[in-house]
C-alpha positions in Angstrom: 47.8 -25.4 -91.4 49.9 -27.3 -94.0 50.8 -29.7 -91.8 46.7 -30.7 -90.8 46.7 -30.9 -94.8 49.6 -33.4 -95.0 48.2 -35.2 -92.3 44.5 -35.6 -93.6 45.9 -36.7 -96.5 48.3 -39.2 -95.2 45.4 -40.7 -93.0 42.9 -40.7 -95.6 45.4 -42.6 -97.9 45.4 -45.0 -95.0 42.3 -45.3 -93.7 41.0 -45.8 -97.6 42.6 -48.3 -98.2 42.1 -50.2 -95.1 38.0 -49.6 -95.9 38.4 -50.2 -99.2 41.2 -53.3 -98.9 38.7 -54.4 -95.9 36.0 -54.9 -98.4 37.8 -56.6 -100.9 38.5 -59.0 -98.1 35.2 -59.7 -97.1 33.9 -60.3 -100.3 36.1 -63.2 -100.8 35.7 -64.8 -97.4 31.6 -64.2 -97.2 31.5 -67.6 -100.2 33.9 -69.5 -97.4 32.6 -68.2 -94.5 30.1 -70.1 -91.9 27.8 -67.3 -91.0 28.2 -65.2 -94.3 25.5 -62.8 -92.7 27.8 -62.0 -89.5 31.0 -61.6 -91.4 29.6 -59.0 -93.4 27.7 -57.0 -91.0 31.2 -56.9 -88.4 33.1 -56.1 -91.6 30.9 -53.1 -92.4 30.7 -51.7 -88.4 34.5 -52.5 -88.2 35.7 -50.4 -91.6 32.5 -47.9 -90.8 33.6 -46.9 -87.0 37.1 -46.9 -88.4 36.5 -43.8 -91.0 34.3 -42.2 -88.9 36.8 -42.1 -85.7 39.5 -40.7 -88.3 37.1 -38.2 -89.7 35.8 -37.3 -86.0 39.6 -36.6 -85.1 40.6 -34.8 -88.0 37.4 -32.5 -87.4 38.9 -31.5 -84.3 42.3 -30.3 -86.3 40.8 -28.5 -89.1 38.7 -28.1 -91.7 41.8 -28.5 -94.1 42.9 -31.7 -92.6 38.8 -33.1 -93.0 39.1 -32.2 -97.0 42.4 -33.8 -97.4 41.2 -36.9 -95.5 38.3 -37.1 -98.0 40.4 -36.5 -100.9 42.8 -39.0 -99.1 40.3 -41.7 -99.0 38.5 -41.0 -102.1 42.5 -41.8 -103.7 42.8 -44.3 -102.3 39.2 -45.8 -103.6 40.6 -44.9 -106.9 43.9 -46.6 -106.9 42.2 -49.7 -105.7 40.0 -49.6 -108.9 42.4 -49.4 -110.8 44.8 -51.8 -109.9 41.6 -54.0 -110.0 41.0 -53.4 -113.8 37.9 -54.2 -115.6 35.6 -56.5 -115.6 36.5 -57.4 -119.2 40.2 -58.0 -118.8 39.0 -61.1 -116.5 39.7 -60.1 -112.8 37.8 -61.7 -110.2 36.1 -58.3 -108.7 36.1 -54.9 -109.7 
């Protein structure tokens, strides 16, 4: 059970960094893209499918691993937002 929670947390943080890091890259690339609508849709589909796949796999392990995965996902989001700073600090994105 403890191993399931540890694996869930690690996978949650990893997929969270992938999801929100991918979102940041997509937003940066949209202005330069020849077909921004295609980039936005493909990015969304790939990121959501990845998160869904990991969460479904965690659900087959145990409820604790799913909860740990969600905590890790939200923790990665919090880390990335904190590192970006606030809009008042002159960052390009928040």
